[in-house]
C-alpha positions as CSV (number, residue, x, y, z in Angstrom):
1,M,-5.0,-10.4,-13.3
2,W,-2.3,-7.9,-15.3
3,S,-3.1,-6.9,-18.9
4,G,-3.5,-4.1,-21.3
5,P,-7.0,-3.3,-23.0
6,R,-9.0,-6.0,-25.1
7,N,-6.6,-8.9,-24.8
8,L,-9.4,-11.8,-22.6
9,S,-9.6,-9.2,-19.7
10,T,-13.6,-8.8,-19.0
11,A,-13.8,-13.4,-20.4
12,M,-11.7,-13.7,-17.6
13,M,-12.8,-11.4,-15.0
14,Y,-16.1,-13.3,-15.8
15,A,-15.4,-17.1,-15.1
16,F,-13.4,-16.1,-11.8
17,G,-16.0,-13.5,-10.5
18,N,-18.9,-16.7,-11.4
19,R,-16.6,-18.8,-8.9
20,A,-18.5,-18.3,-5.1
21,D,-14.8,-17.8,-3.4
22,F,-15.0,-15.2,-5.6
23,A,-14.8,-11.4,-5.1
24,A,-14.3,-9.1,-8.6
25,W,-13.7,-5.6,-9.2
26,D,-13.2,-4.2,-12.1
27,E,-10.0,-1.9,-13.3
28,P,-10.0,-0.1,-10.4
29,F,-7.4,2.3,-11.5
30,Y,-8.9,4.2,-14.0
31,A,-11.2,7.3,-12.5
32,A,-7.5,8.4,-11.6
33,Y,-5.7,7.1,-14.6
34,L,-7.7,9.1,-16.5
35,K,-8.8,12.4,-14.1
36,E,-4.3,12.2,-13.6
37,S,-3.4,11.9,-17.6
38,G,-6.3,14.1,-19.2
39,I,-7.5,11.6,-21.8
40,D,-9.7,11.9,-23.7
41,H,-11.4,7.7,-23.1
42,P,-15.6,7.1,-23.7
43,M,-17.6,7.8,-21.1
44,R,-14.5,10.1,-19.4
45,D,-17.0,12.1,-17.1
46,A,-18.9,9.3,-16.4
47,I,-15.8,7.2,-15.4
48,L,-15.0,10.2,-12.8
49,A,-18.3,11.4,-11.4
50,G,-18.8,6.9,-10.4
51,H,-14.8,5.6,-9.9
52,E,-13.2,6.8,-6.5
53,C,-10.7,9.1,-8.7
54,D,-7.8,9.6,-5.3
55,P,-4.9,6.8,-7.0
56,D,-4.4,6.4,-2.9
57,K,-8.0,5.9,-1.7
58,V,-7.2,3.0,-4.3
59,A,-4.8,1.5,-3.1
60,A,-5.7,0.8,0.0
61,R,-9.1,-1.0,-1.1
62,C,-6.5,-3.0,-3.0
63,A,-3.8,-4.2,0.5
64,G,-8.1,-3.7,2.4
65,P,-10.7,-6.6,3.0
66,I,-12.4,-8.7,0.7
67,P,-15.8,-7.5,-0.5
68,G,-18.5,-9.5,0.8
69,G,-16.7,-11.8,3.4
70,K,-15.2,-14.1,0.6
71,P,-12.1,-15.9,0.7
72,H,-10.2,-14.7,-3.2
73,F,-10.2,-11.0,-4.4
74,Y,-10.1,-10.2,-7.9
75,M,-9.1,-7.3,-9.7
76,K,-8.2,-6.3,-13.2
77,H,-5.9,-4.0,-13.7
78,M,-4.1,-2.6,-16.2
79,A,-0.7,-2.2,-16.3
80,L,-1.1,1.7,-17.8
81,H,-3.2,2.6,-15.9
82,M,-0.6,2.4,-13.6
83,E,2.7,4.9,-14.2
84,G,2.5,7.7,-11.3
85,F,0.2,5.8,-8.5
86,P,1.1,3.7,-5.8
87,M,1.8,-0.6,-6.2
88,D,3.2,-1.5,-3.2
89,W,0.1,-3.6,-1.9
90,A,0.9,-5.8,-5.2
91,A,3.9,-7.7,-3.2
92,E,0.8,-8.7,-0.7
93,C,-0.6,-10.6,-3.8
94,V,-0.5,-13.6,-6.6
95,N,0.3,-12.3,-9.4
96,I,-0.5,-12.7,-13.3
97,H,-0.3,-11.7,-16.4
98,L,-3.0,-12.3,-19.5
99,I,-1.3,-11.0,-22.7
100,R,-2.6,-11.0,-26.5
101,H,-0.9,-10.5,-29.6
102,P,-0.2,-7.0,-30.8
103,A,-2.7,-7.7,-34.0
104,R,-5.6,-8.4,-32.1
105,V,-5.1,-6.6,-29.3
106,V,-4.8,-3.9,-31.9
107,A,-7.1,-4.3,-33.9
108,S,-9.6,-4.7,-32.1
109,Y,-9.2,-1.6,-29.7
110,A,-9.3,0.4,-33.2
111,A,-12.8,-1.3,-33.4
112,K,-13.7,0.6,-30.4
113,R,-11.9,3.8,-30.2
114,E,-10.3,4.9,-33.0
115,S,-6.2,6.1,-33.8
116,P,-4.5,4.0,-30.3
117,T,-0.8,4.9,-30.0
118,F,1.4,2.5,-28.5
119,H,0.7,4.0,-24.8
120,D,-3.0,3.7,-25.5
121,I,-2.5,-0.6,-26.1
122,G,0.5,-0.3,-22.9
123,F,2.6,-4.1,-23.9
124,Q,5.5,-1.5,-22.8
125,Q,3.9,-1.0,-19.3
126,Q,2.8,-5.1,-18.5
127,A,6.2,-5.3,-19.5
128,D,7.1,-3.5,-16.8
129,V,4.8,-4.1,-13.8
130,F,5.8,-8.2,-14.7
131,E,9.4,-6.9,-14.3
132,R,8.1,-5.6,-11.1
133,F,5.6,-8.8,-9.9
134,P,6.6,-11.8,-11.3
135,G,3.8,-14.6,-11.7
136,P,2.2,-16.9,-13.6
137,V,1.8,-15.1,-17.5
138,V,-1.2,-17.0,-19.4
139,D,-1.8,-16.4,-23.6
140,S,-5.8,-15.4,-24.4
141,A,-5.6,-17.4,-27.3
142,D,-4.1,-20.6,-25.5
143,I,-7.0,-19.8,-23.0
144,R,-10.1,-19.1,-26.2
145,R,-8.0,-22.8,-27.5
146,D,-9.0,-24.6,-24.8
147,P,-10.7,-22.7,-21.5
148,E,-10.9,-26.0,-19.5
149,G,-6.9,-26.7,-20.2
150,M,-5.9,-24.0,-19.3
151,L,-8.1,-23.0,-15.9
152,H,-6.5,-26.2,-14.6
153,A,-3.5,-24.6,-15.8
154,L,-3.8,-21.4,-14.7
155,C,-5.3,-22.6,-11.5
156,D,-2.9,-25.7,-10.7
157,A,0.2,-22.2,-10.6
158,V,-1.9,-20.4,-8.3
159,G,-2.4,-22.9,-5.4
160,L,-6.0,-22.8,-6.4
161,A,-9.0,-25.1,-6.9
162,F,-10.7,-25.3,-10.5
163,D,-14.3,-24.6,-10.7
164,P,-15.7,-25.6,-12.9
165,A,-18.1,-22.2,-12.6
166,M,-15.1,-20.5,-14.0
167,L,-16.7,-21.5,-18.2
168,A,-20.0,-20.5,-18.4
169,W,-21.5,-17.5,-16.4
170,P,-25.0,-16.3,-17.3
171,S,-25.1,-13.1,-20.5
172,G,-25.3,-9.0,-19.5
173,P,-23.9,-6.5,-16.9
174,K,-22.4,-8.0,-13.9
175,S,-22.4,-6.3,-10.7
176,F,-18.8,-6.1,-10.6
177,D,-18.3,-4.0,-14.5
178,G,-17.4,-0.8,-14.3
179,V,-19.7,2.2,-15.8
180,W,-17.3,2.3,-19.4
181,A,-18.8,-1.1,-19.4
182,A,-21.9,0.7,-21.4
183,H,-19.2,1.2,-23.9
184,W,-16.9,-1.3,-23.9
185,Y,-18.4,-4.9,-23.1
186,E,-21.0,-5.6,-25.9
187,T,-19.6,-7.8,-27.3
188,V,-18.7,-10.5,-23.8
189,H,-21.7,-9.1,-22.7
190,C,-23.5,-11.6,-25.1
191,S,-21.5,-14.2,-24.6
192,T,-22.1,-17.3,-21.6
193,G,-18.4,-18.4,-21.3
194,F,-15.3,-18.4,-23.6
195,A,-15.7,-17.8,-27.5
196,G,-14.1,-20.8,-29.5
197,A,-10.2,-20.5,-30.5
198,E,-9.3,-17.9,-32.8
199,G,-8.4,-17.7,-36.2
200,P,-5.8,-16.1,-38.1
201,L,-4.4,-13.4,-37.5
202,P,-6.1,-9.2,-38.7
203,K,-4.9,-8.0,-41.6
204,V,-3.4,-4.2,-40.8
205,D,-1.9,-1.6,-43.2
206,G,-0.2,2.0,-42.6
207,C,0.3,3.0,-39.2
208,A,-1.5,0.2,-37.1
209,T,2.4,-2.2,-38.9
210,A,3.5,0.2,-37.0
211,L,1.8,0.2,-33.3
212,I,2.5,-3.5,-33.7
213,D,5.6,-4.3,-34.4
214,E,6.9,-1.8,-31.0
215,A,4.4,-3.6,-29.2
216,L,5.7,-7.1,-30.6
217,P,9.1,-8.0,-28.7
218,F,6.6,-7.1,-25.4
219,Y,4.3,-9.9,-25.9
220,E,7.2,-12.2,-27.0
221,R,9.2,-11.9,-23.9
222,L,5.9,-12.9,-22.5
223,R,5.4,-15.5,-24.1
224,T,8.5,-17.2,-24.4
225,V,7.6,-18.0,-20.1
226,A,3.8,-18.4,-20.6
227,L,1.6,-21.5,-19.6
228,S,0.5,-24.4,-21.7
């Protein structure tokens, strides 16, 4: 599952991770991305200490056996983490692309980390990954509006039986959360399922408006082929 940050990606990981037939892995390349880029993110030192930083080793695990002997493996990937890293393993995967309107992404991201850049929100990187590894596209707004209907449609699109366990999960941290969950996942840790339909787009101004305008064409390109 490819997405950008603040994109319903953790709730989707919890939905699939709650299935008995799935293992789940949270942002496999995050530590490698932080080490390679030198970028300062919340909990950077703890992430580097707690997760694999060698992208070649991470890629080998992506292509390797599924943990726990499960038949399916849900990998939550941020497209922006992958620049310059090995990606051939993804050709053997079912690739799904999760999108969200940039106004919602920017408003949510800025609440956790100040002054996001265009690179931080990952819209261009996700469009690039989609061109290389196309697959079903699902909009987080549609998931929020009709979780059961959209998850049925998504499972059908990838040849997977729908499981009602995807609609609800226990509150609190999960065994497959990354170290960074302590900073980023407070809201989803309080959840036991998908929240209801989203309201109007958030109002933004200043630099955020320019950032949204830059991201919008990449979102709209994928939105045109999203499941409905």
